[in-house]
Residue, then its C-alpha position, 0 to 999 in steps of 0.5 A: x500500500x502506498x504512502x497515504x496523503x492524510x487525512x483519509x475518508x472512509x465513505x460507506x455506500x448506502x445504495x447497496x446491501x453489501x457492507x463496502x466503502x471507498x477510501x479517499x485521501x486528502x485530495x479526494x482521490x480514491x486510494x482503495x475500495x473495501x468490500x466485505x464478503x456476505x454470507x460467509x461463516x468466516x468473515x472475509x474482506x477484500x481491499x482493491x485499488x478501486x471500485x472496479x475490483x480488478x486489482x486486489x491489494x489485500x485480504x482480511x480474514x478471521x482466524x476462526x468462525x464468527x467469534x467475539x474474540x476472533x483475530x483478523x489476519x491481513x495478507x497482501x496480494x501475494x498471500x504474505x501475512x503483513x499483520x493482524x488485528x484482534x478484538x480484546x474479548x470482554x474488554x470490548x463488550x462496552x468500549x471498543x478495544x483492539x490490539x494490532x500485531x505485526x507479521x511476527x505476532x508482536x503487538x505494536x498498537x492498541x485501538x480504543x474507543x473514546x466515549x462509549x456513551x456516544x455509541x450507546x446513544x446512537x444505537x438506542x436512538x437509531x431505533x426510533x422512527x424519524x429520530x433515527x434520521x438525526x442520530x448520525x448527525x449528533x452522535x459521532x464516536x472516535x477511536x484512537x490508535x496508540x503505541x504501548x508507551x501511550x503515544x497517539x499515532x492516529x485517530x478515526x472519527x465518525x463525521x456528521x451525516x444524515x444518510x451516508x456514513x463517513x469516517x475520517x482518519x487523521x495522522x497524529x505522529x510519524x509512522x515507522x516502515x510498515x506501520x501505516x499499512x497495519x494501522x489503516x487495515x486495522x481501522x478498516x476491519x475495526x470500523x466494519x465490526x463496530x458499525x455492526x455493533x451499532 
C-alpha cells in the first residue's frame, strides 16, 4: 500500500446491501475500495485499488468462525501475512478495544474507543422512527490508535451525516516502515465490526 496523503475518508455506500466503502485521501482521490464478503461463516474482506475490483491489494480474514474474540489476519496480494488485528474479548463488550500485531505476532498498537456513551446513544436512538434520521448527525464516536508507551499515532472519527456514513482518519505522529499499512487495515476491519455493533 502506498504512502497515504492524510487525512483519509472512509465513505460507506448506502445504495447497496453489501457492507463496502471507498477510501479517499486528502485530495479526494480514491486510494482503495473495501468490500466485505456476505454470507460467509468466516468473515472475509477484500481491499482493491478501486471500485472496479480488478486489482486486489489485500485480504482480511478471521482466524476462526464468527467469534467475539476472533483475530483478523491481513495478507497482501501475494498471500504474505503483513499483520493482524484482534478484538480484546470482554474488554470490548462496552468500549471498543483492539490490539494490532505485526507479521511476527508482536503487538505494536492498541485501538480504543473514546466515549462509549456516544455509541450507546446512537444505537438506542437509531431505533426510533424519524429520530433515527438525526442520530448520525449528533452522535459521532472516535477511536484512537496508540503505541504501548501511550503515544497517539492516529485517530478515526465518525463525521456528521444524515444518510451516508463517513469516517475520517487523521495522522497524529510519524509512522515507522510498515506501520501505516497495519494501522489503516486495522481501522478498516475495526470500523466494519463496530458499525455492526451499532
